[in-house]
Backbone as a ProteinNet text record, in pm:
[ID]
protein_1_A
[PRIMARY]
MSMISKQIIVLVFAGFLALTGLSAQQLSLEDLLLEPSALLQGELGTGSNAAYQKTEGSSNTLSINQLQQNGQQLNLVRTLQVGNDNKAFLEQIGSGNQLVLIQNGTANVYSVVQEGINNNTVAIQNGSNNIITQELMNANGVYSEFIQNGNGNEIIHITNGMVDQNFIIRQNGDGLKATVIQSN
[TERTIARY]
6054.9	5959.3	5819.2	5734.3	5599.5	5512.4	5402.3	5308.1	5249.7	5221.2	5166.1	5268.3	5395.2	5500.3	5512	5505.1	5512.5	5393.4	5274.5	5155.5	5166.8	5219.6	5236.6	5335.8	5446.3	5546.3	5484.8	5408.4	5343.5	5245.6	5166.2	5071.6	5142.9	5251.2	5328.1	5387.1	5442.2	5499.8	5392.5	5276.1	5165.4	5121.4	5114.8	5080.3	5182.9	5310.7	5418.1	5404.7	5378.3	5360.5	5242	5134.4	5016.6	5050.7	5120.2	5157.8	5255.2	5350.2	5444.7	5370.5	5273.6	5193.4	5115.4	5062.4	4987.7	5077.4	5200.8	5288.5	5332.9	5336.2	5369.5	5256.3	5133.9	5013.3	5002.4	4969.2	4937.1	5040.5	4993.8	5072.4	5142.9	5243.4	5338.5	5376.3	5373.5	5448.2	5590.2	5626	5749.8	5771.9	5661.4	5657.9	5747.5	5744.3	5824.8	5967.9	6018.8	6156.4	6190.1	6094.9	6103.1	6177.8	6222.4	6293	6200.4	6121.7	6048.1	6008.7	6108.3	6103.2	6048.4	6098.6	6062.7	5912	5839.5	5692.8	5632.9	5698	5651.4	5606	5502.5	5437.4	5528.5	5485.5	5547.8	5449.2	5435.7	5341.7	5200.7	5107.1	4966.3	4916.3	4861.2	4805.6	4666.3	4617.9	4481.3	4385.2	4275.8	4175.3	4209.9	4299.6	4336.9	4243.3	4228.6	4156.9	4258.2	4237.6	4330.7	4253.3	4301.5	4240.9	4352.1	4337.4	4432.9	4356.1	4405.5	4331	4427	4387.7	4465.9	4368.4	4383	4299.7	4387.4	4345.7	4417.7	4319.2	4343.6	4265.1	4137.6	4091.2	3967.8	3965.9	3850.4	3833.5	3906.8	3919.7	3998.8	3979.6	3865.1	3839.1	3824.7	3897.5	3896.1	3861.3	3768.2	3732.1	3723.7	3808.6	3812.1	3815.4	3731	3733.8	3762	3867.8	3901.2	3903.5	3834.3	3826.8	3857.6	3959.5	3991.7	3895.2	3853.2	3769.5	3780.7	3743.9	3744.5	3877.8	3988.7	4119.7	4185.4	4139.8	4204.3	4348.3	4435.4	4577.8	4617.5	4568.6	4606.9	4514.2	4524.1	4455.9	4562.4	4538.8	4635.1	4564.6	4621.3	4574.1	4696.1	4686.6	4789.4	4715.4	4739.1	4665.1	4755.5	4724.3	4794.5	4690.1	4707.1	4617.7	4703.4	4672.9	4753	4664.7	4701.5	4635.2	4509.9	4482.8	4364.2	4345.3	4223.2	4195.8	4259.6	4274	4344.4	4317.7	4210	4174.7	4162.9	4221	4211.2	4181.9	4073.4	4031.6	4026.4	4114.2	4128.5	4122.2	4065.3	4061.7	4096.6	4193.8	4232.2	4233.3	4163.7	4159.2	4201.8	4301.5	4355.3	4507	4572.4	4718.5	4776.3	4900.7	4967.6	4913	4848.1	4794.3	4907.3	4880.8	4979.9	4910.9	4969.5	4909.9	5019.6	5005	5097.2	5013	5044.7	4970.5	5068.2	5040.3	5114.9	5013.2	5030.3	4947.3	5039.5	5008.2	5096.6	5017.4	5033	4971.7	4848.8	4829.2	4716.3	4689.8	4564.8	4527.4	4590.8	4593.1	4660.6	4627.6	4515.4	4474.2	4468.6	4533.6	4539.5	4513.4	4417	4382.9	4366.8	4434.2	4424	4407.8	4325.4	4311.5	4346.8	4442.9	4481.6	4478.5	4429.2	4429.8	4479.9	4581	4634.4	4786.4	4845	4990.2	5051.2	5181.7	5261	5202.8	5165.1	5109.5	5218.2	5217.2	5316.2	5247.1	5297.8	5239.6	5349	5331.7	5416.4	5323.2	5338.8	5258	5350.8	5332.6	5415.1	5323.1	5348.3	5273.5	5375.1	5346.9	5447.8	5425.7	5309.4	5295	5168.9	5158	5043.1	5019.4	4895	4862.8	4910.9	4912.1	4975.7	4946.5	4842.4	4810	4798.5	4872.3	4864.7	4819.2	4716	4672.4	4669.4	4745	4745.7	4713.8	4619.6	4586.8	4604.8	4691.9	4717.8	4665	4588.1	4531.2	4570.5	4606.2	4639.9	4730.2	4837.4	4924.2	5061.1	5125.3	5258.4	5330.2	5461	5536.5	5499.1	5480.2	5431.8	5548.8	5540.1	5635.9	5556.9	5587.4	5521.5	5626.7	5616	5706.5	5624.4	5644.3	5571.8	5670.2	5643.9	5729.8	5643.2	5680.2	5612.4	5720.1	5705.3	5811.7	5792.8	5669.9	5657.3	5525.6	5521.1	5404.7	5354	5221.5	5161.2	5224.3	5249	5320.7	5282.4	5186.3	5151	5127.2	5185.3	5165	5118.3	5009.9	4959.8	4958.9	5039.1	5053.5	5007.6	4902.5	4844	4852.8	4907	4912.1	4843.1	4771.2	4700.7	4725.2	4786.2	4814.9	4932.7	5021.3	5134.2	5241.6	5297.9	5407	5535.8	5528.8	5649.4	5621.2	5701.6	5680.1	5808.9	5817.6	5920.5	5846.7	5885.1	5812.2	5911.8	5899	5991.4	5913.2	5959.1	5900.3	6009.6	5977.5	6067.4	5985.1	6018.9	5953.7	6064.2	6052	6162.1	6147.8	6025.4	6014.9	5884.2	5878.4	5761.1	5711.4	5578.5	5516.2	5582.6	5618.8	5695.8	5648.2	5534.5	5482.3	5451.9	5502.9	5474	5434.6	5325.5	5278.1	5265.9	5329.6	5320.2	5257.4	5145.8	5075.4	5072.1	5127.1	5129.6	5063.4	4982.2	4919.9	4906.2	4883	4865.7	4720.5
-5650.4	-5581.9	-5621.6	-5653.3	-5698.5	-5580.2	-5611.6	-5511	-5431.4	-5498.3	-5431	-5333.7	-5371.1	-5282.5	-5158.3	-5176.3	-5062.9	-4969.1	-5026.4	-4943.9	-4864.3	-4928.9	-4859.5	-4745.5	-4768	-4662.9	-4547.7	-4579.1	-4475.2	-4395.3	-4463.3	-4393.7	-4304.8	-4353.5	-4273.4	-4152.4	-4172.1	-4061.9	-3960.1	-4004.9	-3914.6	-3836.5	-3902.2	-3834.3	-3728.6	-3761	-3665.5	-3544.3	-3567.9	-3457.3	-3369.7	-3430.7	-3354.5	-3268.8	-3325.9	-3249.5	-3138.2	-3167.4	-3065.8	-2951.7	-2984.9	-2882.7	-2799.5	-2861.5	-2788.1	-2693.8	-2736.7	-2650.3	-2529.3	-2539.9	-2425	-2322.6	-2368.1	-2288.5	-2169.7	-2195.6	-2100.7	-1994.3	-1870.8	-1759.4	-1797.6	-1727.9	-1753.6	-1625.2	-1618	-1519.5	-1532.5	-1659	-1703	-1626.2	-1602.7	-1530.4	-1406.9	-1343.6	-1224.1	-1241.8	-1358.9	-1398.7	-1387.1	-1418.3	-1435.6	-1329.6	-1358.1	-1291.6	-1235.5	-1126.6	-1072.5	-1181	-1209.1	-1314.9	-1444.2	-1475.1	-1596.4	-1619.1	-1506.7	-1506.9	-1585	-1571	-1621.6	-1766.9	-1798.3	-1927.6	-2029.6	-2073.4	-2183.3	-2297.9	-2358.5	-2470.2	-2419	-2473.5	-2445.3	-2542.7	-2492.4	-2580.4	-2626.5	-2725.7	-2770	-2663.5	-2649	-2551.4	-2409.8	-2390.1	-2256.7	-2209.6	-2077	-2017.8	-1990.8	-2043.8	-2020.7	-1990	-1889.9	-1854.5	-1838	-1908.9	-1901.4	-1854	-1749.8	-1691.8	-1647	-1668	-1623.6	-1579	-1454.3	-1404.9	-1335.7	-1344.7	-1278.4	-1204	-1075.4	-994.6	-937.6	-828	-756.1	-697.7	-699	-620.7	-674.2	-803.4	-864.2	-797.5	-818	-762.8	-877.3	-867.2	-968.2	-900	-960.7	-909.9	-1029.1	-1029.5	-1140.8	-1086.4	-1144.3	-1116	-1246.9	-1250	-1370.4	-1336	-1416.8	-1398.7	-1531.9	-1534.1	-1657.5	-1675	-1798.7	-1829.8	-1977.5	-2012.8	-2152.1	-2223.8	-2158.2	-2222.6	-2236.5	-2164.8	-2173.1	-2124.5	-2178.2	-2149.4	-2016.4	-1987.1	-1864.9	-1837.8	-1715.3	-1677	-1660.1	-1716.8	-1709.3	-1668.8	-1570.2	-1533.6	-1526.1	-1591.8	-1583.5	-1556.6	-1438.6	-1401	-1339.6	-1371.2	-1317.2	-1257.4	-1130.7	-1063.5	-1007.3	-1047.9	-1007.6	-932	-810.4	-733.6	-661.4	-546.1	-463	-406.9	-403.1	-322	-370.2	-498.5	-553.7	-481.5	-520.2	-461.9	-573.8	-554.5	-652.7	-578.6	-620.6	-561.8	-675.2	-670.3	-782	-736.4	-824	-800.6	-931.8	-926.2	-1043.9	-1005.7	-1086.2	-1061.5	-1189	-1176.1	-1290.6	-1284.1	-1390.1	-1389.7	-1485.1	-1458.9	-1542.8	-1528.1	-1414.8	-1391	-1377	-1423.1	-1412.7	-1377.3	-1282.3	-1236.2	-1212.9	-1273.3	-1250.1	-1209.3	-1094	-1039.4	-998.4	-1039.9	-991.2	-937.1	-809.5	-747.1	-700.5	-736.1	-706.8	-640.9	-511.4	-440.7	-359.8	-247.2	-154.2	-92.9	-89.3	-3.7	-44.4	-172	-220.3	-143	-175.4	-118.2	-230.9	-211	-312.5	-244.6	-296.3	-240.4	-354.5	-343.7	-448.7	-386	-451.5	-418.9	-545.9	-536.4	-651.3	-611.5	-704.3	-684.1	-813.1	-801	-918.6	-917.8	-1026.8	-1034.1	-1129.5	-1111.2	-1197.3	-1209.8	-1098	-1095.2	-1060.8	-1128.2	-1106	-1073	-969.2	-926.1	-896	-947.2	-910.7	-871.3	-748.8	-701	-647.2	-695.8	-653.9	-604.7	-483.9	-426	-385.4	-416.6	-398.6	-290	-233.7	-132.3	-51.9	59.2	148.2	223.3	232.8	328.5	290.6	164.2	113.6	191.4	150.8	210.3	98.5	112.9	18.9	96.6	44.8	101.2	-12.6	2.8	-98.1	-30.8	-91.2	-41.7	-156.5	-135.9	-235.3	-182.9	-266.3	-226.4	-327.5	-276.7	-361.9	-477	-444.1	-545.9	-544.6	-659.2	-674.7	-783.6	-769.4	-871	-877.6	-761.4	-753.4	-735.8	-803.9	-786.1	-749.8	-635.1	-591.6	-547.7	-597.6	-555.7	-522.6	-400.3	-352.3	-315.8	-363.7	-336.3	-284.3	-169	-110.8	-74.9	-118.5	-97.9	16	58.7	166.6	239.1	359.8	444.7	512	511.9	593.5	580.8	463.3	434.6	518.5	471.3	536.4	429.9	452.2	362.1	445.3	399.6	461.9	352.7	370.1	270.3	335	279.2	336.1	233	273.1	183	248.2	166.2	213.4	114.3	159.9	72.1	-20.4	18.4	-64.7	-69	-185.8	-201.2	-237	-330	-384.7	-418.9	-363.5	-393.8	-382.6	-458.1	-444.1	-406.1	-294	-239.3	-199.2	-255.6	-228.6	-178.9	-67.3	-13.5	-6.8	-59.9	-46.6	7.9	126.9	186.6	220.6	177.3	193.9	306.8	344.8	449.8	523.9	637.5	721.3	791	787.5	868.4	865.8	752.6	734.1	817.8	783.5	852.8	751.5	775.1	687.9	773.3	735.7	804.1	702.4	731.5	643.8	723.4	670.6	736.2	638.3	681.5	594.8	665	588	642.8	532.8	573.1	475.1	453.7
-454.2	-369.9	-417.2	-323.6	-357.5	-400.7	-467.1	-513.9	-397.4	-286	-167.6	-111.3	-103.6	-52.9	-140	-272.7	-364.1	-344.5	-323.4	-301.2	-172.1	-67.3	61.1	45.9	-23.8	-45.2	-124.1	-228.2	-307.9	-221.6	-137.9	-51	50.3	109.7	205.9	135.1	15.3	-61.6	-97.4	-140	-173.5	-50.1	64.5	189.4	225.1	205.8	231.1	139.8	10.8	-82.2	-41.9	1.5	44.7	166.2	263.4	382.1	347	258.3	215.6	147.4	63.8	-3.1	95.8	199.9	301.2	378.4	408.9	486.9	406	273.6	190.2	195.3	211.9	228.8	134.6	12.2	-94	-116.8	-135.4	-183.9	-312.6	-351.9	-458.9	-527.3	-661.6	-737.7	-683.5	-663.7	-600.9	-471.4	-401.6	-274.2	-277	-394.2	-421.8	-371.3	-400.2	-369.3	-221	-141.3	3.4	81.1	193.5	299.7	405	381.4	494.9	594.2	675.7	776.5	718.6	598.1	524	524.1	520.4	516.9	633.2	748.5	877.5	876.1	944.4	964.5	1032.3	1145.9	1216.7	1216.8	1329	1341.3	1364.2	1290.5	1315.5	1420	1527.1	1629.1	1589.8	1657.3	1630.7	1681.1	1614.4	1655.1	1615.6	1519.7	1475.5	1364.7	1353.9	1241.9	1132.3	1012	901.8	775.3	699.6	571.8	469.1	356.6	247.3	125.1	58.2	-52	-161	-287.3	-402	-510.1	-556.7	-665.8	-768.4	-894.3	-1002.4	-1090.1	-1112.1	-1203.4	-1146.2	-1203.1	-1170.6	-1030.3	-962.9	-839.9	-717.2	-696.9	-588.6	-450.9	-389.6	-256.2	-156.4	-47	58.7	190	266.3	398.3	493.6	597.4	693.2	835	922	1065.8	1137.4	1218.2	1293.8	1442.1	1521.2	1665.7	1731.4	1815.5	1887.7	2003.4	2020	2134.8	2167.7	2286.5	2331.7	2311.7	2346.3	2344	2208.3	2106.8	1976.3	1986.8	1900.8	1907.8	1844.6	1724.5	1655	1538.8	1487.1	1363.7	1257	1139	1030	901.6	830.9	697.8	607.1	491.2	386.5	256.3	197.7	78	-27.5	-152	-268	-361.4	-394.5	-488.6	-602.1	-725.2	-840.3	-939.5	-970.9	-1074.7	-1030.4	-1090.4	-1073.4	-932.7	-877.7	-758.6	-628	-602.6	-486.4	-353.8	-287.8	-158.2	-55.8	62.7	171.5	301.3	368.3	495.5	597	698.2	790.3	934.9	1019.5	1164	1232.1	1324.1	1402.1	1549.3	1630.9	1774.1	1846.3	1932.4	2004.8	2004.5	2048.2	2052.9	1949.7	1910.7	1813.2	1673.1	1643.9	1510.6	1409.5	1288.7	1183	1052.7	980.7	857.3	753.8	637.4	526.5	406.2	350	237.3	128.4	5.1	-111.4	-210.1	-246.7	-349.1	-460.6	-584.6	-696.1	-807.6	-824	-935.1	-900.7	-962.9	-958.1	-820.4	-770.7	-657.7	-523.3	-484.6	-363.8	-235.6	-175.6	-47.9	53.9	166.9	272.3	405.2	480.5	610.5	709.9	825.2	926.9	1065.3	1146.3	1287.9	1363.4	1455.7	1537.8	1684	1765.5	1909.1	1972.9	2061.5	2128	2129.7	2180.3	2194	2091.4	2068.7	1980.9	1840.3	1782.4	1647.7	1546.7	1432.5	1327.4	1196.3	1127.9	1001.9	901.3	779.4	666.3	552.8	502.2	389.9	282.3	160.1	47.6	-62.9	-108.7	-220.3	-326.9	-454.4	-557.2	-659.7	-675.7	-779.5	-764.2	-831.4	-836.1	-706.3	-658.1	-551.3	-411.1	-371.3	-249.3	-119.9	-49.2	81	183.8	294.1	406.5	528.9	596.3	723.9	824.7	933.8	1039.7	1171.7	1244.2	1377.6	1476.3	1574.8	1678.2	1811	1881.5	2009.7	2116.9	2235.3	2349.1	2307.3	2238	2179.7	2246.1	2245	2302.8	2223.2	2206	2133.4	1987	1923.3	1786	1688.9	1574	1465.1	1339.8	1279.8	1156.6	1057	933.6	827.4	704.5	653.4	537.3	427.2	306.6	192.6	79.2	27.3	-87.7	-190	-314.1	-411.6	-509.4	-540.3	-637.3	-632.8	-691	-711.6	-583.7	-553	-446.4	-308.7	-260.2	-135	-12.1	61.6	187.8	293	411.5	524.8	643.2	705.6	827.9	933.6	1037.2	1144.1	1275.1	1334.4	1456.2	1567.6	1682.3	1797.5	1916.1	1991.3	2109.3	2221.6	2331.6	2444	2415.6	2325.9	2284.2	2391.7	2413.8	2508.3	2435.7	2343.4	2280.9	2135.5	2042	1901.2	1821.2	1714.3	1612.1	1485.5	1427.3	1314.7	1206.9	1086.4	976.7	855.7	798.3	676.2	570.3	450.2	335.2	219	173.7	57.9	-41.6	-166.8	-261.5	-362.1	-404.7	-505.4	-502.2	-569.4	-590	-462.4	-426.4	-321.4	-184	-131.8	-8.9	111.1	165	282	391.2	512.5	626.3	746.8	813.7	933.1	1045.3	1161.1	1277	1389.5	1443.4	1554	1670.2	1785.6	1904.1	2021.2	2096.6	2216.9	2320.9	2444.3	2553.2	2576.8
[MASK]
++++++++++++++++++++++++++++++++++++++++++++++++++++++++++++++++++++++++++++++++++++++++++++++++++++++++++++++++++++++++++++++++++++++++++++++++++++++++++++++++++++++++++++++++++++++++

């Protein structure tokens, strides 16, 4: 095999590794051993809004607002917060929104507002105070799965103008409080 052929193979392999790394799109803590719908994500279309975030230790506050416009395909957020205060405040407006959040340790506060159709959310909180607040407006074809494993454990799920949704709550220990409010 010639030197040029070897270089081309190496470049193709490196490109493949880069694409494979992109499709994994951050997160980890071994994605808390997966399942919750294999942490979603399908194909990202061109012109999509995507945010990938990972923080470890101290205050860990994330605030993201995503609004689809001019033919964008979807809004995507994938975030991992490990240790200490862990706060995430998110807003997604449009269709095909996707949000995956893992918070591991200490305060763990997660709040999301979504408006639109075919939105998917997976939120996992693993310890300490654990509060999830989700508000869905004018939504249809929604899938939401919330998992809380220990300590404070509170989920507040509010829907307004909801037509169709799949909603799963798993709480394993301690406070275990869930409130669902639905209105037209």
